[in-house]
Kinemage of the C-alpha trace (Angstrom):
@kinemage 1
@onewidth
@group {chain A} dominant
@subgroup {mainchain}
@vectorlist {calphas} color= white
{ca met a 1} P 55.367 153.613 354.772
{ca lys a 2} L 58.178 151.857 352.674
{ca arg a 3} L 61.791 152.549 353.704
{ca ala a 4} L 62.564 154.427 350.523
{ca asp a 5} L 59.597 156.758 351.172
{ca lys a 6} L 60.453 157.263 354.767
{ca ala a 7} L 64.069 157.994 353.677
{ca leu a 8} L 62.875 160.427 351.235
{ca lys a 9} L 60.786 162.412 353.799
{ca ile a 10} L 63.648 162.318 356.359
{ca gly a 11} L 66.020 163.549 353.782
{ca phe a 12} L 63.725 166.595 353.099
{ca gln a 13} L 63.733 167.445 356.861
{ca leu a 14} L 67.413 167.086 357.245
{ca asp a 15} L 68.193 169.307 354.126
{ca glu a 16} L 65.772 171.851 355.645
{ca leu a 17} L 67.429 171.686 359.160
{ca tyr a 18} L 70.994 171.480 357.896
{ca pro a 19} L 71.544 173.078 354.514
{ca glu a 20} L 75.152 173.253 355.133
{ca thr a 21} L 77.316 170.426 356.546
{ca pro a 22} L 80.569 171.659 357.805
{ca ile a 23} L 83.052 169.113 359.019
{ca pro a 24} L 83.026 169.341 362.854
{ca leu a 25} L 86.837 168.261 363.007
{ca asp a 26} L 89.215 171.205 362.345
{ca his a 27} L 91.808 170.176 359.613
{ca thr a 28} L 93.577 171.662 356.759
{ca asp a 29} L 94.247 168.804 354.421
{ca pro a 30} L 93.510 165.115 354.152
{ca tyr a 31} L 96.187 164.203 356.402
{ca thr a 32} L 95.224 166.354 359.134
{ca leu a 33} L 91.625 165.196 358.787
{ca leu a 34} L 92.669 161.528 359.035
{ca val a 35} L 94.546 162.217 362.266
{ca ala a 36} L 91.577 164.100 363.711
{ca val a 37} L 89.200 161.346 362.904
{ca met a 38} L 91.478 158.728 364.257
{ca leu a 39} L 91.528 160.794 367.498
{ca ser a 40} L 87.832 161.103 367.545
{ca ala a 41} L 87.190 157.531 368.477
{ca gln a 42} L 85.471 157.529 371.888
{ca thr a 43} L 86.224 161.166 372.218
{ca thr a 44} L 84.082 164.289 371.453
{ca asp a 45} L 84.848 166.415 368.452
{ca lys a 46} L 85.156 169.253 370.851
{ca lys a 47} L 87.922 167.707 372.737
{ca val a 48} L 89.735 166.732 369.633
{ca asn a 49} L 89.655 170.259 368.239
{ca glu a 50} L 91.080 171.406 371.513
{ca val a 51} L 94.043 169.072 371.280
{ca thr a 52} L 94.939 169.039 367.504
{ca pro a 53} L 96.327 172.776 367.265
{ca val a 54} L 99.114 171.840 369.669
{ca leu a 55} L 99.675 168.474 367.874
{ca phe a 56} L 99.563 170.072 364.291
{ca ala a 57} L 101.918 172.833 365.368
{ca lys a 58} L 104.511 169.924 366.128
{ca ala a 59} L 103.466 167.484 363.214
{ca asp a 60} L 100.996 168.381 360.591
{ca asn a 61} L 102.358 165.944 358.091
{ca pro a 62} L 103.598 162.409 358.066
{ca thr a 63} L 107.317 163.301 357.974
{ca lys a 64} L 107.080 165.321 361.087
{ca met a 65} L 104.904 162.902 362.964
{ca ala a 66} L 107.176 160.004 362.165
{ca ser a 67} L 110.121 162.001 363.587
{ca leu a 68} L 108.383 162.038 366.927
{ca glu a 69} L 108.663 159.503 369.698
{ca val a 70} L 105.501 157.719 370.878
{ca asp a 71} L 105.945 159.239 374.391
{ca glu a 72} L 105.964 162.803 372.857
{ca ile a 73} L 102.822 162.111 370.730
{ca gln a 74} L 101.085 160.606 373.713
{ca thr a 75} L 101.994 163.939 375.842
{ca leu a 76} L 100.483 166.050 373.053
{ca ile a 77} L 97.091 164.085 372.973
{ca arg a 78} L 97.054 162.873 376.613
{ca glu a 79} L 93.661 164.522 377.146
{ca ile a 80} L 92.111 162.236 374.334
{ca gly a 81} L 90.591 158.866 375.155
{ca leu a 82} L 92.872 155.988 374.554
{ca ala a 83} L 95.832 158.197 374.252
{ca pro a 84} L 98.517 155.613 374.369
{ca thr a 85} L 97.121 153.365 371.635
{ca lys a 86} L 96.510 156.269 369.398
{ca ala a 87} L 99.796 157.694 369.896
{ca lys a 88} L 101.483 154.272 368.775
{ca asn a 89} L 99.146 154.297 365.843
{ca leu a 90} L 99.833 157.857 364.765
{ca lys a 91} L 103.427 157.179 364.608
{ca leu a 92} L 103.103 153.998 362.822
{ca met a 93} L 100.522 155.372 360.358
{ca ala a 94} L 102.904 158.143 359.435
{ca glu a 95} L 105.612 155.631 358.723
{ca gln a 96} L 103.293 153.626 356.577
{ca ile a 97} L 102.262 156.838 354.618
{ca leu a 98} L 105.963 157.517 353.971
{ca gln a 99} L 106.803 154.073 352.840
{ca asp a 100} L 103.846 154.290 350.443
{ca gly a 101} L 104.840 157.709 348.774
{ca gly a 102} L 104.156 160.295 351.450
{ca glu a 103} L 100.668 161.315 350.686
{ca val a 104} L 97.276 160.422 351.806
{ca ile a 105} L 95.523 159.180 348.639
{ca pro a 106} L 91.882 158.317 347.889
{ca asp a 107} L 92.168 154.550 347.919
{ca trp a 108} L 90.118 152.325 350.087
{ca glu a 109} L 92.751 149.751 350.330
{ca phe a 110} L 95.514 152.049 351.175
{ca leu a 111} L 93.493 153.906 353.884
{ca glu a 112} L 92.273 150.794 355.561
{ca ser a 113} L 95.817 149.310 355.598
{ca leu a 114} L 96.935 152.119 357.919
{ca ala a 115} L 97.421 151.603 361.627
{ca gly a 116} L 94.364 152.572 363.652
{ca val a 117} L 92.264 153.212 360.488
{ca gly a 118} L 89.157 151.193 360.164
{ca his a 119} L 86.371 151.319 357.435
{ca lys a 120} L 84.353 154.183 359.370
{ca thr a 121} L 87.658 156.416 359.521
{ca ala a 122} L 88.440 155.711 355.855
{ca ser a 123} L 84.817 156.430 354.829
{ca val a 124} L 85.046 159.969 356.579
{ca val a 125} L 88.343 160.673 354.830
{ca met a 126} L 87.082 159.403 351.450
{ca ser a 127} L 83.928 161.413 351.509
{ca gln a 128} L 85.046 164.524 353.190
{ca ala a 129} L 88.594 165.008 352.123
{ca phe a 130} L 88.065 163.644 348.443
{ca gly a 131} L 84.389 163.833 347.686
{ca val a 132} L 84.178 160.106 347.070
{ca pro a 133} L 80.555 158.918 347.831
{ca ala a 134} L 80.560 157.050 351.091
{ca phe a 135} L 78.331 156.526 354.276
{ca pro a 136} L 80.346 156.407 357.452
{ca val a 137} L 78.241 154.823 360.109
{ca asp a 138} L 79.144 155.331 363.707
{ca thr a 139} L 77.130 154.091 366.844
{ca his a 140} L 74.920 157.258 366.706
{ca ile a 141} L 73.841 156.954 363.179
{ca his a 142} L 73.269 153.122 363.800
{ca arg a 143} L 71.002 154.090 366.641
{ca leu a 144} L 69.075 156.659 364.561
{ca ala a 145} L 68.759 154.203 361.625
{ca ser a 146} L 67.106 151.776 363.925
{ca arg a 147} L 64.932 154.238 365.624
{ca trp a 148} L 63.621 155.494 362.329
{ca gly a 149} L 63.015 152.033 360.877
{ca leu a 150} L 65.607 152.488 358.145
{ca ser a 151} L 67.530 149.520 359.422
{ca lys a 152} L 67.127 146.320 361.537
{ca ala a 153} L 70.827 145.669 361.456
{ca arg a 154} L 72.721 144.571 364.549
{ca asn a 155} L 75.956 145.918 363.292
{ca val a 156} L 77.186 149.026 361.684
{ca glu a 157} L 78.497 147.277 358.529
{ca gln a 158} L 74.800 146.166 357.557
{ca thr a 159} L 73.348 149.570 358.728
{ca glu a 160} L 75.802 151.218 356.224
{ca arg a 161} L 74.493 148.855 353.543
{ca asp a 162} L 70.901 149.613 354.363
{ca leu a 163} L 71.278 153.357 354.364
{ca lys a 164} L 73.126 153.343 351.120
{ca ala a 165} L 70.180 151.319 349.722
{ca val a 166} L 67.566 153.926 350.583
{ca phe a 167} L 69.420 157.379 350.164
{ca pro a 168} L 70.738 158.424 346.655
{ca ile a 169} L 74.394 158.180 346.133
{ca asp a 170} L 74.609 161.824 345.681
{ca thr a 171} L 73.327 162.605 349.161
{ca trp a 172} L 75.491 160.231 351.064
{ca asn a 173} L 78.373 162.799 351.901
{ca arg a 174} L 76.062 165.186 353.433
{ca arg a 175} L 73.445 162.815 354.787
{ca his a 176} L 75.683 161.113 357.251
{ca leu a 177} L 76.788 164.478 358.693
{ca gln a 178} L 73.296 165.664 358.832
{ca ile a 179} L 72.258 162.547 360.880
{ca ile a 180} L 74.896 163.263 363.303
{ca phe a 181} L 74.039 166.810 363.733
{ca phe a 182} L 70.322 165.862 364.100
{ca gly a 183} L 71.188 163.225 366.766
{ca arg a 184} L 73.212 165.779 368.741
{ca glu a 185} L 70.475 168.378 368.657
{ca phe a 186} L 67.197 166.267 368.916
{ca cys a 187} L 67.873 162.743 369.395
{ca pro a 188} L 70.104 161.676 372.181
{ca ser a 189} L 70.628 158.053 373.255
{ca arg a 190} L 69.081 158.393 376.717
{ca asn a 191} L 65.972 160.117 378.220
{ca his a 192} L 64.749 160.763 374.715
{ca ile a 193} L 61.026 160.934 374.228
{ca leu a 194} L 60.410 159.646 370.725
{ca ala a 195} L 56.958 160.831 370.349
{ca glu a 196} L 58.107 164.501 370.630
{ca cys a 197} L 61.096 164.250 368.274
{ca pro a 198} L 60.813 165.960 364.931
{ca ile a 199} L 61.599 162.665 363.027
{ca cys a 200} L 61.065 159.950 365.624
{ca gly a 201} L 57.796 161.170 366.224
{ca trp a 202} L 56.521 160.054 362.889
{ca ala a 203} L 59.178 157.713 361.641
{ca ala a 204} L 59.599 155.377 364.658
{ca ser a 205} L 57.026 152.566 364.948
{ca lys a 206} L 54.549 152.717 367.820
{ca lys a 207} L 56.215 149.492 369.185
{ca arg a 208} L 59.566 151.350 369.287
{ca ile a 209} L 58.123 154.287 370.978
{ca arg a 210} L 56.402 152.139 373.628
{ca glu a 211} L 59.704 150.331 374.082
{ca glu a 212} L 61.880 153.261 374.646
{ca ala a 213} L 59.360 155.042 376.806
{ca arg a 214} L 59.491 152.071 379.410
{ca arg a 215} L 63.341 152.435 379.742
């Protein structure tokens, strides 16, 4: 089966399973989404959602965040992984936003210039806050794209290009969330029987199924 045909079938399944794609990170605007996505690196969305209410009560905009000391920010997010580094980046990012007009804007160059914001984080904000077609790829999507034979890439950058090539642009913003939801529900990284998975069972190659069965 060609990649495009496989992606079409996978898309149908994902649309049936997840007709709605709510953003799993609690937020109220582009800025609070940006902060939540930054905090989610190497941390579960659940933990981020437990921490951000207290953080946003103190600083839900760049002006308030910039006014806090790094130590205070770190205390507010102490339960989050990499809290010291993220606290420094949150303050610096807020200061950068204020220097550039005070608003989070839908501009790739602007977002990727901010402290602690990489391409994946910028992609989430562009797609989910502003509706700009983007396909954020994290390690989980990278893993599933490989299992399903949609990409042979060794890095997330190439995986993103491969997925954009096989999924229609008007599906990107929901498709990346659907793949994340599917991975959490059906397709874990460890102790996963590919042959019994609703998508891996038919999309993964026999070779890939044998390889993972031996792990």
